C-alpha positions, 0 to 999 in steps of 0.5 A, a space after each residue: 492281399 492274399 491273392 497278391 501273394 499267391 500271384 507272386 508265388 505263381 510267377 516265381 514258379 514259372 520263372 524258376 521253370 524257365 531259368 534253365 532255358 538259357 542253356 537249351 539249343 532252341 529256347 523258344 521252342 523248348 520253353 513253350 513245350 515245357 510249359 505246355 507239358 507241365 500244365 497238361 501233366 497238372 491237369 491230368 493229375 487234377 482230373 485223376 484225383 477228382 475222379 478218384 474222390 468222386 468214385 470213393 465218396 459217390 456223387 451225392 456226397 460231394 453235393 451235400 451242403 452243410 452250411 450256408 457259407 459253403 454255398 458262397 463263391 470263393 470271391 465272396 469269401 475272399 471279400 469278407 476276409 
């Protein structure tokens, strides 16, 4: 159920990004460029945040396991809920 809600919100986000494309001169080219640019920007921001977190905490702090539940994959945790 939670995954379905997340997918609906993700689809809504892409839909709202493509809504202004009806006014573009070349919507097919512009839509592809806009989606690629947005995904690239999010990837770069994500990588920079991870780089800063590992730099501040150190690589040893991010690998310390404190509970058995933290070893479980996200799919196992979602199946239990």
